[in-house]
C-alpha positions as CSV (number, residue, x, y, z in Angstrom):
1,M,7.0,29.5,4.7
2,D,10.7,29.5,5.6
3,A,12.8,28.4,2.6
4,A,14.8,26.1,4.9
5,Q,11.6,24.3,5.9
6,P,10.5,21.5,3.5
7,A,7.1,21.6,2.1
8,R,4.5,19.5,4.0
9,T,3.7,16.4,2.0
10,A,1.4,14.7,4.6
11,S,-0.5,15.8,7.6
12,P,0.0,14.1,11.1
13,L,-3.4,12.4,10.5
14,D,-2.2,11.0,7.2
15,V,0.9,9.7,8.9
16,F,-1.1,8.2,11.7
17,L,-3.6,6.4,9.4
18,A,-0.7,5.1,7.2
19,F,1.1,3.7,10.2
20,L,-2.1,2.4,11.8
21,R,-2.5,0.2,8.7
22,Q,1.0,-1.1,9.4
23,G,0.3,-1.6,13.1
24,L,-2.7,-3.7,12.2
25,T,-1.1,-5.8,9.4
26,A,2.7,-5.8,9.8
27,F,3.3,-9.3,11.1
28,G,6.6,-11.0,11.3
29,G,8.9,-8.9,13.5
30,P,11.5,-6.2,12.8
31,A,13.0,-7.6,9.6
32,A,9.6,-8.1,8.0
33,H,8.5,-4.6,9.1
34,I,11.3,-3.1,7.1
35,G,10.0,-5.0,4.0
36,Y,6.4,-3.7,4.7
37,F,7.6,-0.1,5.2
38,R,9.7,-0.2,2.0
39,R,6.8,-1.5,0.0
40,D,4.3,1.0,1.4
41,F,6.3,4.2,1.8
42,V,8.8,3.9,-1.0
43,E,6.9,2.0,-3.7
44,R,3.2,2.7,-3.0
45,R,3.1,6.2,-1.4
46,G,6.4,7.6,-2.7
47,W,7.1,9.4,0.6
48,L,10.8,8.8,0.2
49,S,13.3,7.4,-2.3
50,E,15.0,4.0,-2.1
51,A,18.3,5.7,-1.2
52,A,16.7,7.8,1.5
53,F,15.0,4.6,2.9
54,A,18.4,2.8,3.0
55,D,19.8,5.9,4.6
56,L,17.3,5.8,7.4
57,L,17.8,2.0,7.7
58,A,21.5,2.5,8.1
59,L,21.1,5.3,10.7
60,C,18.7,3.2,12.8
61,H,21.0,0.2,12.8
62,F,23.6,2.4,14.5
63,L,21.1,3.6,17.2
64,P,20.0,1.6,20.2
65,G,16.3,0.7,20.3
66,P,13.8,-0.9,17.9
67,A,15.0,-0.2,14.3
68,S,11.7,-0.6,12.6
69,S,9.9,1.8,15.0
70,Q,12.8,4.3,14.6
71,I,12.4,4.2,10.8
72,G,8.7,4.8,11.3
73,M,9.4,7.8,13.5
74,A,11.9,9.2,11.0
75,I,9.5,8.8,8.1
76,G,6.8,10.6,10.2
77,L,9.3,13.3,11.1
78,R,10.2,13.8,7.4
79,Q,6.5,14.1,6.5
80,A,5.0,16.2,9.3
81,G,7.6,17.2,11.8
82,L,7.6,16.1,15.5
83,A,3.8,15.6,15.4
84,G,4.3,13.2,12.5
85,A,6.9,11.3,14.4
86,L,4.5,10.9,17.3
87,A,1.7,10.0,14.9
88,A,3.8,7.3,13.3
89,F,4.7,5.9,16.7
90,A,1.1,5.9,17.9
91,G,-0.3,4.3,14.7
92,F,2.3,1.6,14.5
93,T,2.4,0.7,18.2
94,L,-1.0,1.1,19.7
95,P,-2.8,-1.9,18.1
96,A,-0.3,-4.4,19.6
97,A,0.0,-2.4,22.8
98,V,-3.8,-2.3,23.4
99,A,-4.0,-6.1,22.7
100,M,-1.1,-6.8,25.1
101,I,-2.6,-4.6,27.9
102,A,-6.0,-6.4,27.5
103,F,-4.2,-9.8,27.6
104,A,-2.4,-8.8,30.8
105,M,-5.5,-7.4,32.5
106,L,-8.3,-9.7,31.4
107,A,-7.1,-13.1,30.4
108,P,-3.5,-14.2,31.5
109,D,-4.3,-17.8,30.5
110,L,-5.4,-17.1,26.8
111,T,-2.2,-18.6,25.4
112,A,-3.6,-22.0,26.1
113,R,-6.3,-21.3,23.4
114,F,-3.8,-20.5,20.6
115,G,-2.3,-23.2,18.5
116,Y,1.1,-22.9,16.9
117,G,0.1,-23.8,13.3
118,W,-1.2,-20.4,12.4
119,L,1.9,-18.8,14.1
120,H,4.0,-20.9,11.8
121,G,2.1,-19.5,8.8
122,L,3.0,-15.9,10.0
123,Q,6.7,-16.9,10.1
124,V,6.5,-18.4,6.6
125,A,4.9,-15.3,5.1
126,A,7.3,-13.0,6.9
127,A,10.2,-14.9,5.4
128,A,8.8,-14.3,1.9
129,V,8.3,-10.5,2.7
130,V,11.9,-10.2,3.8
131,M,13.2,-12.1,0.8
132,Q,11.3,-9.8,-1.5
133,A,12.7,-6.7,0.3
134,V,16.3,-8.0,0.0
135,I,16.0,-8.7,-3.7
136,R,14.4,-5.3,-4.5
137,M,16.9,-3.3,-2.4
138,A,19.8,-5.2,-3.9
139,R,18.7,-4.1,-7.4
140,T,19.1,-0.5,-6.3
141,L,21.7,-0.4,-3.6
142,A,24.1,-3.3,-4.5
143,T,24.7,-2.6,-8.1
144,G,28.2,-2.9,-9.6
145,P,31.0,-5.1,-8.4
146,I,32.1,-3.0,-5.4
147,R,28.6,-2.7,-3.9
148,A,27.7,-6.2,-4.7
149,G,30.9,-7.4,-3.1
150,L,30.1,-5.4,0.0
151,A,26.6,-6.9,0.3
152,I,27.8,-10.5,-0.3
153,G,30.7,-10.1,2.1
154,A,28.5,-8.6,4.8
155,A,25.9,-11.3,4.5
156,A,28.5,-14.1,4.6
157,G,30.3,-12.5,7.6
158,L,27.1,-12.0,9.6
159,I,25.9,-15.5,9.0
160,V,29.1,-16.7,10.7
161,A,29.5,-13.9,13.3
162,Q,26.0,-13.0,14.5
163,G,24.8,-10.4,16.9
164,P,24.4,-6.6,17.1
165,V,28.1,-5.9,17.6
166,A,28.9,-7.8,14.4
167,Q,26.2,-5.9,12.6
168,V,27.6,-2.5,13.7
169,A,31.1,-3.6,12.8
170,A,30.0,-4.7,9.3
171,L,28.2,-1.3,8.7
172,V,31.3,0.6,9.9
173,A,33.6,-1.5,7.6
174,G,31.2,-1.0,4.7
175,G,31.1,2.7,5.3
176,L,34.9,3.0,5.5
177,F,35.2,1.0,2.3
178,G,32.7,3.3,0.6
179,V,34.7,6.4,1.7
180,V,37.7,5.0,-0.2
181,F,36.1,3.5,-3.3
182,L,32.7,5.1,-3.6
183,R,33.2,8.7,-2.7
184,G,32.4,9.7,-6.3
185,T,28.8,8.5,-5.9
186,P,26.6,11.3,-7.3
187,P,24.1,13.0,-5.1
188,E,20.4,12.3,-5.6
189,D,18.7,14.4,-8.2
190,A,16.1,15.5,-5.6
191,P,17.4,15.0,-2.1
192,D,14.9,14.2,0.5
193,A,14.4,17.2,2.7
194,A,14.1,16.4,6.4
195,A,16.3,18.7,8.5
196,G,14.0,21.7,8.2
197,W,11.4,20.3,10.5
198,I,13.9,20.1,13.4
199,D,16.5,22.9,13.8
200,P,20.0,22.0,15.3
201,Q,19.2,23.7,18.6
202,S,16.1,21.6,19.1
203,A,18.1,18.5,18.1
204,L,20.7,19.2,20.7
205,V,18.0,19.7,23.3
206,A,16.6,16.2,22.4
207,L,20.0,14.6,22.7
208,G,20.6,16.4,26.1
209,L,17.1,15.2,27.3
210,F,18.0,11.7,26.2
211,A,21.2,11.7,28.3
212,G,19.6,13.5,31.2
213,L,16.7,11.1,31.6
214,L,19.1,8.1,31.3
215,V,21.0,9.4,34.3
216,G,18.3,11.2,36.2
217,L,15.3,8.8,36.2
218,P,16.9,6.1,38.4
219,F,18.1,8.9,40.8
220,L,14.6,10.5,40.9
221,A,12.9,7.1,41.4
222,S,15.1,6.3,44.3
223,L,14.9,9.7,45.8
224,L,11.1,10.1,45.6
225,Q,10.3,6.4,46.1
226,N,7.7,6.8,43.3
227,P,6.6,3.4,41.8
228,G,5.6,5.0,38.5
229,L,9.1,6.6,38.1
230,G,10.6,3.2,39.0
231,V,8.8,1.5,36.2
232,A,9.7,4.3,33.8
233,S,13.3,4.1,34.8
234,V,13.6,0.4,34.1
235,F,11.9,0.6,30.7
236,Y,13.7,3.8,29.6
237,R,17.1,2.3,30.4
238,T,16.2,-0.9,28.4
239,G,15.1,1.2,25.4
240,S,18.3,3.2,25.6
241,L,20.8,0.4,25.9
242,V,19.4,-2.5,23.7
243,F,21.3,-2.7,20.4
244,G,19.9,-5.0,17.8
245,G,16.2,-4.4,18.7
246,G,13.5,-7.0,18.3
247,H,14.2,-10.2,20.1
248,V,17.3,-8.7,21.8
249,V,14.9,-6.9,24.3
250,L,13.9,-10.3,25.7
251,P,17.0,-11.1,27.8
252,L,17.3,-7.5,29.0
253,L,13.8,-7.2,30.1
254,E,13.8,-10.7,31.6
255,H,16.8,-9.7,33.8
256,E,15.1,-6.5,34.8
257,I,11.6,-7.8,35.4
258,V,12.0,-11.5,36.5
259,A,15.0,-10.8,38.6
260,R,13.2,-8.1,40.5
261,R,10.3,-10.5,41.1
262,W,7.9,-8.1,39.3
263,M,6.6,-11.0,37.3
264,D,7.2,-14.8,37.3
265,Q,9.0,-16.5,34.5
266,S,6.0,-18.4,33.1
267,S,3.9,-15.2,32.8
268,F,6.7,-13.3,31.3
269,L,7.3,-16.0,28.6
270,A,3.5,-16.4,28.0
271,G,3.2,-12.7,27.1
272,Y,6.3,-12.8,24.9
273,G,4.9,-15.8,23.1
274,L,1.6,-14.0,22.4
275,M,3.5,-10.9,21.2
276,Q,5.0,-13.0,18.3
277,A,1.6,-13.5,16.9
278,L,0.6,-9.8,16.8
279,P,1.5,-7.2,14.2
280,G,3.5,-4.2,15.1
281,P,6.8,-3.7,17.0
282,L,8.0,-6.4,19.5
283,F,8.8,-3.6,21.9
284,A,5.1,-3.3,22.5
285,F,5.7,-6.3,24.8
286,A,6.6,-3.6,27.4
287,A,2.9,-2.7,27.6
288,Y,2.1,-6.2,28.8
289,V,4.8,-6.2,31.4
290,G,3.9,-2.8,32.6
291,A,0.2,-3.8,33.0
292,S,1.1,-7.0,34.8
293,E,4.0,-6.2,37.1
294,S,3.3,-6.2,40.8
295,Y,5.4,-3.1,41.6
296,G,4.0,0.3,40.8
297,P,0.9,1.2,38.7
298,R,-0.9,-1.8,37.2
299,G,-3.3,-2.2,34.4
300,F,-3.8,0.4,31.7
301,V,-1.7,3.2,33.4
302,G,1.2,0.9,34.1
303,G,1.1,-0.4,30.5
304,L,1.2,3.1,29.1
305,I,4.0,4.2,31.3
306,A,6.1,1.2,30.3
307,L,5.2,1.6,26.6
308,F,6.1,5.2,26.4
309,A,9.3,4.9,28.5
310,I,10.8,2.1,26.3
311,F,10.1,4.0,23.1
312,L,11.0,7.5,24.3
313,P,14.8,7.0,23.9
314,S,14.2,6.2,20.2
315,L,12.1,9.3,19.6
316,L,14.7,11.5,21.3
317,L,17.6,9.9,19.4
318,V,15.9,10.1,16.0
319,T,14.9,13.7,16.6
320,G,18.4,14.6,17.8
321,V,20.5,12.8,15.2
322,L,18.5,13.0,12.0
323,P,19.0,16.8,11.2
324,F,22.8,16.4,11.5
325,W,22.7,13.2,9.5
326,D,20.8,14.8,6.6
327,R,23.4,17.6,6.4
328,L,26.4,15.5,6.7
329,K,25.4,13.0,4.0
330,R,25.6,15.7,1.3
331,E,29.4,15.9,1.5
332,G,31.2,13.9,-1.1
333,W,33.0,11.6,1.4
334,A,29.7,11.2,3.3
335,R,27.9,10.1,0.1
336,G,30.6,7.4,-0.4
337,L,30.2,6.4,3.2
338,M,26.4,6.0,2.8
339,A,26.8,4.2,-0.5
340,G,29.0,1.7,1.2
341,V,26.7,1.4,4.2
342,G,23.6,1.1,1.9
343,A,25.2,-1.9,0.1
344,T,26.2,-3.4,3.5
345,V,22.6,-3.0,4.7
346,V,21.5,-5.3,1.9
347,G,23.9,-7.9,3.3
348,V,22.7,-7.3,6.9
349,L,19.1,-7.9,5.8
350,A,20.2,-11.0,3.8
351,A,21.9,-12.4,6.9
352,T,18.8,-11.6,8.9
353,L,16.7,-13.4,6.3
354,W,18.8,-16.5,6.8
355,N,18.9,-16.3,10.6
356,P,16.6,-15.9,12.4
357,V,13.8,-15.5,9.8
358,L,14.3,-18.6,7.7
359,M,15.8,-20.6,10.6
360,S,12.6,-20.0,12.6
361,A,10.2,-20.5,9.7
362,V,11.7,-23.6,8.1
363,R,11.3,-26.6,10.3
364,K,11.0,-29.3,7.7
365,P,11.7,-29.6,3.9
366,T,8.1,-28.9,2.9
367,D,8.4,-25.5,4.6
368,W,10.7,-24.4,1.8
369,A,7.8,-24.9,-0.6
370,L,5.6,-22.8,1.6
371,V,8.1,-20.0,1.6
372,A,8.5,-20.2,-2.2
373,A,4.7,-20.1,-2.6
374,A,4.4,-17.1,-0.4
375,F,7.1,-15.4,-2.4
376,V,5.3,-16.1,-5.7
377,F,2.1,-14.7,-4.3
378,L,4.0,-11.5,-3.3
379,Q,6.3,-11.1,-6.3
380,V,4.5,-12.6,-9.2
381,V,0.8,-12.5,-8.3
382,K,1.5,-9.2,-6.5
383,L,-1.0,-9.8,-3.7
384,P,-0.8,-7.3,-0.8
385,P,1.5,-8.5,2.1
386,W,-1.3,-8.5,4.7
387,L,-3.4,-10.8,2.6
388,V,-0.5,-13.3,2.1
389,V,0.3,-13.2,5.8
390,V,-3.3,-13.7,6.9
391,G,-3.9,-16.4,4.3
392,F,-0.9,-18.4,5.2
393,A,-1.7,-18.1,8.9
394,L,-5.2,-19.4,8.3
395,A,-4.1,-22.2,5.9
396,T,-1.3,-23.5,8.2
397,G,-3.6,-23.2,11.2
398,V,-6.2,-25.4,9.6
399,F,-3.7,-28.0,8.4
400,A,-2.1,-28.1,11.8
401,S,-5.4,-28.6,13.7
């Protein structure tokens, strides 16, 4: 084996099964997914260190697209190369995507059968998962007065000034602050090898393909008048340009889909509402739209085209950027940069915990007690997250009925 290539620590099948478990149990949206990933891949499996996880989290906050899915692809890439990245994407995304395609094809009126009590339980449990992740990451990444100050300042600033632009600005500021004050941060004793799976030439090809598809797909769709290319063009552009991930995709897709009369407003919102009740990435909502829209391929084929097109930019960006990121971070100034960004990430997650996670989950004073109880079950009793999530969903669903 080439010395530059890291030793294989997991097969693509191992990666697929690990992320399939996440795809079946990771409720609560992108912020909660980060907590689930950290618990499973840092604490339980030891696939990467706390610092490496924060490193990936910082990188994926800078990239457009779904941050949690990008982190999954990067973890898969580190473990088993490009096949691992694809396996992570498939395992994490397919359960929700299959459910959404089935919903679009077979029963567009199923939302009438779902109450909101159990959905509220999912939100409460997700809030506790994010809270646990913030506390545990702060113990590692926000130690000392400088890093703690960065985390607290980022959290306070982002609670006041919300949105993806403010998040990127906070990370940039934290990184610059780290270059000045934290450049003496020592390197990890055992750096996480990653770049060996993708050489720089292949990374540049991935970045070139990303840009080429962004420019070329609309042109080809118009030139060839191909409905499938038209669908792919819309979803690829959305996946390439949406910063902030998660719920930010809603207004972009609504403009693209409803304004084009591919789907009416009520059907669009019904599908998005159901997506909130499913595990896995919110971007899997694209499968529902692709399977339902009235222009181009419909059903299973349309759903798969939309699904792959919206996630393809993330796969290309992670593959293209990660090798250079891994090499750059070994420089002294870069370690200071990442130390500052890592501390700022804790603040970003804390601000996300407050809004939208807690703001969505806490509707009345008694909900604070529910969040506290879920946190105790996770942190003190140490129940697995999926059990807490399902248990609270069932409990609140019964009480609300």
